[in-house]
C-alpha positions, 0 to 999 in steps of 0.5 A: 085309606082312613077318614082321619088321613083324608081329613088331614089332606088339603082339598087340592090333595084330595082332588088329586087323590080322587083322580088317581083312585078313579083311574085305578078303579077304571083299570081294576074293572077292566081286569075284573072283566078279564078275570085277572084281578088279584084281589076282588076286595080291591074293587070294593075298597077303592069305591069306598075310598072314593066315596069317603073322599067325596063325602069329606069334600062335600062336608067342606063345601057345605061348611064353606057355604054356611060360613059365607052365607052368614057373613054375606047378609050380615047375619039377617034371616030371609023374610025378616024386615 
């Protein structure tokens, strides 16, 4: 999954996709212990996709927080009188 594809998804879609990927990673880990993995590179790819989704969700959370912080205090800086 490419970063551009992930950025086009809504946060709800990302959360759903993230849950699916975590479940798939869980199953692949069990297969790896049983030596039944079709492609060992799948584990690496799934982990990276999970990290990519988490990163984009975090970026969105920080952007929302920054937008809300500026509006909540009327743009005043802390410590200014």
